[in-house]
N, C-alpha and C positions, 0 to 999 in steps of 0.2 A: 458567526455566533449561533447559538442554539436557542430556539424559542422555549421559554419557560413552560409553556403549555404541553411540551412533549415529555416532561418529567413523568417517570413511571411507565412510559410506553415501551413495549418490546421493539428491538431493532435488529435488523440484519445489516451487515456492513460489507461494502465492496472492499476486499482486502487484497493488497498486492504483495505484501512483505516489506514494503518500503516505508520511509519515515512519514510521509504525508498521510497515508491511510492509517498508520498507527496513531499519529497525533489526533486525527479526527475521531478515532475510536476512543481514545483516552478522554478527550473532551466530552464525548457523548456519555460515557460512564460517569464522569465527574458531575455531569449535569443531571444525573439521576435516571437516565435511560437504562433499560435492562437488555443486555446482549442475548440474542437468541442463537446467532451463528455468524461466522465470517465466511463470505463466499469468495472464491478465487477461481478465475478461469484457468483451465488446465489443458494444455495442448496435448491431445491424446496421441498425436503422431510423434512427438518428441519426448513424451513422459516428463514434462516440465511445465511449470506454470507459465502462462503467457506473460511476455514482457520482462519479468524479473527472473525467470528461469529457476524457480525453487522446486526441488524434487519432493515427491510425496512423503518420504520418510522424514524430511526436515519439517514439512508442514504438519505432520502428525506430532512432532515434538513441540511445535509452536502451540498447537491446540491443547496439548497436555499442560504446558506451562501456563498458558493463559486461562485454562479451565473454561474454554469456550469452544464449541464444536467448529471445525473448519470444513465447509462443504466444498468439494471439488465440482466445478462445472466442466466436465470433460467434453471438449468440443473441437471441431475443426473451425477454420476461419469462415467457411461458408455458412455454418449454422450458429455462429457466435451469438448473434442478436437473439435468435429464437431460443437458444439454450439458456441464455442469461435471464430472459423473461420467465422461462420455465422454473428456474431456481427461485426467482422472486415470488412466483405463484406459490411454490412450496412453502416459502417463508411466511407468506400471508396466511396460508391455510393452517400454519402452526402457531399463529398468533401475533406475528410481526405486524406493526403498523407503519414503521419507518424504515427507510434504507439510508445508511450513512455513506457518504462519498468523501474522498480526500482531495478533490480538485480545488484549486485556488483561484484561477482566473481565466481558464481557457474556455471560451464560450461554446466551442464545438462539443467539449466534454459535458458541459452543463446541459446542453440541449439533448445529447444522446442519453445521458443518465436519467434525466427528467422524463423523457419519453418512455423509457423502459418501465419506470415506476408507475407512471400514469396509465400505461396500458394494462397493468395488473391491479391497480388500486392501492398502491403504497405511496406514502408521502416521501419524496426525496428530500434529503437534508445535507447541506454542505457546510459543515462547521467552520471551515477555513476560508470560505469564499470572500475574495477581494480584500483579504488582509495583507499587510506588508510581508513580503516574502522573507526578508531578513529577520524580522521579529518572530516569524513562525519557526525558522531554523533555530533561533536562539531559545525559544520556548521549548522546543523539542529536546534540545541538549540540556537546558536547565532543569527539565523535568526528570532527567536521569536515564534517558534511553541510550542504548549502545547500538550504533549502526555502522555498517561496513560498506565501502564503495565497491560494488561488484561489476558495474558496467560504466564505461566512459565513452562518450561520443568524441572521437579524436578529431573530428572536423571542428569541434567547438571548444575542446579542453584537452590539455596534456594528460596522458594516461599515467603520469607519475603518481597520481592520487589513487590509482587502482589498488585495492586490497587494504587501504588505510582505514583506520577507525575515525569516524567523523568527529571533529572538534571545532570550536569556534575559530581557532587559529587557522586550521586547514580551510574552513569555509571562507574566511577573509582572504586567504591566498587565492582561492578560486575566483573570488570577486575581483581581485586585483588583476587577474589574467583576462578580465573582460567577459567572463561567463556569469550566468545568473547564479547567485549564491544558493538558491533553492533547487536548481536543476529543473525548473518548471518548463524550460524550453527543450528539454531532452538531453541536457549536457551529461547527466549521469543518473544511475539508479543505485539504490542502496538496499541492504537487507538488515532489518532490525532483529536483534537476537536477545536483548535484555532491556530491562527498564521497570518502571513502577507497576505495570500490569502483570509482569512475569513472576511466577513462583520460583523459577530457577532459570539460569541462562540456557538458551538453546544451543546445543552443541552441533557444530558443523565444521567442515574444512573447505578450503578453496583449492580448486584444481589448477592445472597449468593454463597460462594465458592463451586465449584464442583471439585472433584478429579476424574480423568478419565485416566487410563492407563499411569500413569507417568506424567500427566499434572495437574496443578492447574489452574483453570479457574474462572474468575469473569465475568459472563454473562453481556453483554452490553444491557441495557434495555431502552425503551422509558420512558420519564418522563410523 
C-alpha cells in the first residue's frame, strides 16, 4: 500500500517493462503521486535493458505513450550500483522525493533498493509489498493492461506460454503446473504494451526464439 502522506509528491520509478513495475506505477499515480521519470537499467554492451531485454526504440515508444520520460541508466554489471544511485541523485535534484519499486516479497530486493534510496536521500516505496501474488496478477489484468510473455525459465515452466498474451486462464494454467502465478521466483518475464496509463498501444514485434542456459526468449524488437 502507499502512504497517504505521499500524495502530491514527485516520484521516479524503477521500471523494467514488466507487469509488476507497471502495476506499482499505476497505483502510485492513482494515489496522487506525480511521475517525474521512469528509470531503467540498460546494458550498454548488448544495447538492451537489463533483465527484460527491451531495446531503446521500444522504450522511446513507451515513454511517448505514457507521456512520462524514460531515463536509461547505461551501465555495465560492475558499475550497476553506482550508476543506479547516480540516476537517483539526478531525480532528487530535479524534485523527486520518492522512488517506486515493483517488488513483492523478495527481501534481498527490498534491502538493495532501500539502500540505494537511503544513500541519496530518497524515500523508497513498495506499493505491492507482501500482498497476495495471485490477487496482484488479477488486479493487473482487471485494470486493463496488456502483457506478453517474453522470457520463460524452462527449469521451472514449460515454454509453451512464450509469446502469449497474459490472461487469467493462462495464469491459472501456470499455477496448475506448479509455478508461481506471478513469476516472482523468476519463472517468467513479461512486457507491458498497453493499458490505462497508455495513450496508444506500444508497437513492437517478437524475434525468433533463443534458448540460452535454461531460458527460452523471444527478443523484443522495434517494428
